[in-house]
C-alpha positions in Angstrom: 0.0 0.0 0.0 1.3 3.5 -0.8 2.0 5.6 2.2 0.7 8.7 0.4 -2.8 7.4 0.6 -2.6 6.9 4.3 -1.0 10.3 4.9 -3.6 12.2 2.9 -6.3 10.7 5.1 -4.4 11.0 8.3 -3.4 14.6 8.1 -7.0 15.8 8.1 -8.3 13.6 10.9 -11.9 13.8 9.7 -12.5 10.1 10.2 -9.5 8.8 11.9 -11.3 8.3 15.1 -14.9 8.5 14.0 -15.6 4.8 14.1 -15.5 4.7 17.9 -18.2 7.5 18.0 -21.1 5.6 16.5 -24.1 4.9 18.7 -27.2 2.9 17.7 -29.5 5.3 19.5 -31.8 7.5 17.5 -30.2 10.6 16.0 -31.8 14.0 15.8 -34.0 14.5 12.7 -32.4 15.8 9.6 -32.9 19.4 8.7 -34.4 20.5 5.4 -32.5 19.3 2.3 -31.7 23.0 1.6 -29.2 23.0 4.5 -25.5 22.4 3.7 -22.2 22.0 5.6 -21.5 25.6 4.8 -21.4 28.6 7.1 -21.2 32.2 6.2 -19.4 34.7 8.5 -19.8 38.4 7.9 -16.7 40.6 8.3 -16.5 44.3 8.2 -16.2 44.5 4.4 -16.3 40.9 3.3 -17.6 37.4 3.8 -15.8 34.3 4.9 -17.4 31.0 4.0 -16.6 27.9 6.1 -17.1 24.7 4.3 -16.8 21.3 6.1 -14.8 18.9 4.0 -15.2 15.0 3.5 -11.7 14.0 2.5 -12.7 10.8 0.7 -15.5 11.1 -1.9 -16.8 9.7 -5.1 -17.3 11.1 -8.6 -21.1 11.2 -8.1 -20.7 13.8 -5.3 -20.2 16.4 -8.1 -21.4 18.9 -9.0 -21.9 20.1 -5.4 -25.0 22.0 -4.6 -25.3 25.5 -6.0 -24.9 27.4 -2.7 -21.6 25.8 -2.2 -20.3 26.5 -5.7 -21.5 30.0 -5.5 -19.7 30.6 -2.2 -16.5 29.4 -3.9 -17.1 31.5 -7.0 -17.6 34.6 -5.0 -14.3 34.2 -3.2 -11.0 35.3 -4.7 -9.2 33.7 -1.8 -9.2 29.9 -1.1 -8.0 28.6 2.3 -7.1 25.0 3.2 -5.8 23.3 6.3 -2.4 22.8 4.7 -0.8 23.0 1.3 -2.3 20.0 -0.5 0.4 20.3 -3.3 3.2 20.1 -0.8 1.7 16.9 0.7 2.4 15.2 -2.6 6.0 16.4 -2.9 9.0 14.0 -2.6 10.2 16.0 0.3 7.0 15.4 2.3 7.0 11.7 1.4 10.5 11.5 2.8 9.4 13.1 6.0 6.4 10.9 6.2 8.5 7.8 6.0 10.8 9.1 8.6 7.9 9.8 10.9 5.6 6.9 10.2 7.9 4.0 9.8 9.5 2.0 12.6 13.2 2.5 13.2 15.6 0.0 11.5 15.5 -3.3 13.1 12.0 -2.8 14.6 8.5 -3.8 13.5 5.0 -2.7 14.4 4.6 -5.8 16.7 7.2 -4.2 19.1 5.1 -1.0 19.4 1.7 -2.5 20.4 0.4 -5.3 22.7 0.1 -8.9 21.5 -3.8 -8.8 21.3 -3.7 -5.6 19.2 -1.0 -7.0 16.8 -2.9 -10.3 16.5 -6.2 -8.4 15.7 -4.3 -6.4 13.0 -2.8 -9.6 11.5 -6.3 -11.1 11.3 -7.8 -8.1 9.6 -5.0 -7.8 7.1 -5.3 -11.5 6.2 -8.9 -11.0 5.4 -8.5 -7.7 3.6 -5.2 -7.8 1.7 -4.2 -11.5 2.2 -0.9 -10.5 3.8 -0.9 -10.5 7.7 2.5 -8.6 7.8 1.6 -6.0 5.2 1.9 -3.1 7.7 4.7 -4.3 9.8 7.2 -1.5 8.8 4.7 1.1 10.0 4.2 2.7 13.4 0.8 2.2 14.9 -0.6 5.6 13.9 0.3 5.2 10.3 -1.0 1.7 10.3 -4.4 2.9 11.8 -4.7 5.5 9.1 -3.9 2.8 6.5 -6.7 0.6 8.0 -9.3 3.4 7.5 -8.0 4.3 4.1 -8.3 0.7 2.8 -11.8 0.3 4.3 -12.9 3.5 2.6 -11.4 2.5 -0.8 -13.3 -0.9 -0.5 -16.4 1.2 -0.4 -15.4 3.1 -3.6 -14.2 6.3 -1.9 -11.2 8.0 -3.2 -8.9 10.7 -1.6 -8.3 12.2 -5.0 -12.0 12.9 -5.3 -12.2 14.4 -1.9 -13.9 17.7 -1.3 -10.7 19.6 -0.3 -8.8 18.1 -3.2 -11.6 19.2 -5.6 -11.5 22.8 -4.5 -7.7 23.0 -4.3 -7.3 21.8 -7.9 -10.1 24.1 -9.0 -8.6 27.1 -7.2 -5.3 26.5 -8.9 -7.0 26.3 -12.3 -8.9 29.5 -11.5 -5.8 31.2 -10.3 -7.3 32.1 -7.0 -5.0 33.2 -4.1 -4.4 30.0 -2.0 -3.5 30.1 1.6 -3.0 27.6 4.4 -3.9 27.5 8.1 -1.0 25.4 9.1 2.1 23.6 7.7 2.3 20.1 6.4 5.2 19.6 8.8 3.0 20.5 11.7 0.4 18.0 10.7 3.1 15.2 10.4 4.3 16.1 13.9 0.8 15.8 15.3 1.1 12.1 14.7 4.8 11.6 15.1 4.7 13.0 18.7 2.0 10.7 19.9 2.7 8.7 23.0 3.0 4.9 22.8 -0.3 4.5 24.5 -2.1 6.9 22.1 -0.5 5.2 19.1 -1.9 1.9 20.1 -5.2 3.4 21.0 -5.7 4.7 17.4 -4.9 1.3 15.9 -7.0 -0.7 18.4 -10.0 1.6 17.9 -9.9 1.3 14.1 -9.7 -2.5 14.2 -12.5 -2.8 16.8 -14.9 -0.9 14.6 -13.8 -1.9 11.1 -16.8 -4.2 10.5 -19.2 -1.5 11.1 -17.4 1.1 9.0 -19.8 1.0 6.0 -22.8 1.9 8.3 -20.8 4.6 10.2 -19.5 6.3 7.0 -22.9 6.1 5.4 -24.3 8.1 8.3 -21.5 10.6 8.3 -22.1 11.2 4.5 -25.8 11.6 5.0 -25.4 14.1 7.8 -22.8 16.0 5.8 -24.9 16.1 2.7 -27.9 17.6 4.6 -25.8 19.9 6.7 -27.1 18.2 9.9 -24.6 19.5 12.4 -26.7 18.1 15.3 -26.2 14.6 13.9 -22.7 14.9 12.7 -21.4 16.3 15.9 -21.8 13.1 18.0 -20.6 11.1 15.0 -17.4 12.9 14.8 -16.7 14.1 18.3 -17.9 11.7 20.9 -15.0 9.3 20.6 -12.3 11.9 20.8 -14.0 13.6 23.8 -13.5 10.2 25.6 -9.7 10.9 25.3 -9.2 14.5 26.3 -5.6 14.7 25.4 -6.2 13.5 21.8 -9.3 15.6 21.5 -7.4 18.7 22.6 -4.3 18.0 20.5 -6.1 17.3 17.2 -9.2 19.5 17.5 -9.6 22.1 20.0 -6.0 23.3 20.1 -6.0 23.7 16.3 -9.3 25.4 16.2 -8.1 28.0 18.7 -4.8 28.4 16.7 -6.8 29.0 13.5 -9.1 31.6 15.2 -6.8 34.6 14.9 -6.0 33.8 11.3 -9.7 33.6 10.5 -10.3 36.9 12.3 -7.5 38.4 10.2 -9.3 37.2 7.1 -12.6 38.8 8.4 -10.8 42.1 8.5 -10.0 41.9 4.7 -11.7 43.3 1.7 -12.1 40.1 -0.3 -14.4 37.2 0.2 -12.7 34.0 1.4 -13.7 30.3 0.9 -12.2 28.1 3.8 -12.2 24.3 3.4 -11.5 22.3 6.6 -12.4 19.0 8.0 -16.0 18.9 9.2 -15.0 17.9 12.7 -13.4 21.3 13.2 -16.7 23.2 12.5 -19.2 21.5 14.8 -19.6 21.2 18.5 -18.5 23.3 21.5 -15.1 24.9 20.8 -15.5 24.2 17.1 -14.6 27.0 14.7 -18.2 28.1 14.3 -18.8 28.2 18.0 -15.6 30.1 18.7 -16.4 32.8 16.1 -19.9 33.3 17.5 -18.3 33.7 21.0 -16.2 36.5 19.4 -19.3 38.3 18.4 -19.3 37.4 14.7 -22.5 36.8 12.8 -22.4 33.2 11.6 -25.3 31.6 9.5 -25.5 28.2 8.1 -26.4 28.1 4.5 
């Protein structure tokens, strides 16, 4: 398996831990079909649009609903979590290998417990036919790979993801492209995980892999209808069980982005911001933080 596929999914965190969040209890009713995962924030002289991304998608997702495409068309500036072009560079792939692969002479089995490793071997035997396929990887990259393979089995493709779609379009349209954080920072988020959290990621993915088609279907449904009330527990409940991970991957980053978004709201040009949907919903999500700052935020 190519490491680039796993990295593209991992750096965005949209569904890296979503599988542990699913509950079989009834979810809140969906809002009218006219709602979208799009928020409009009014600045002094401009508008900043916040669009929640699904990083794996299918060709039939496009064209996107008119309000989303219009928000993009009205914005001379497009902003993404990180530079998606840099993610594909040879330099980034070299950094990924250094961060995500076990040191020479070590294998994945030395970084997790016997039960976790046995569960991974069983899963790999059923899915790819090779129990040791991920042995060179550290647990966090192996967990990202598990999710990526499950999504690809369902026909979803990172190259057709929402952020990839708009990044490519923005380049074609010669829009000004900006980033909220560096690719190196995103790699470090995973590279600096503790041994315990590394194994936790992998164990969680393996425990819920058999339910993944149902889980992802519900995430997609909530995303397509802009149902923030439904998507919030789907995306956030599992991370909230592990405060250190939730803080590191979500709330700390949301707060770090806030002054950058406030600066964009002081500008003269409209801005189209594409970030993982998990960053926009819930308490201390970007939408909530902007409202607390006194900005007028409306879902479209």
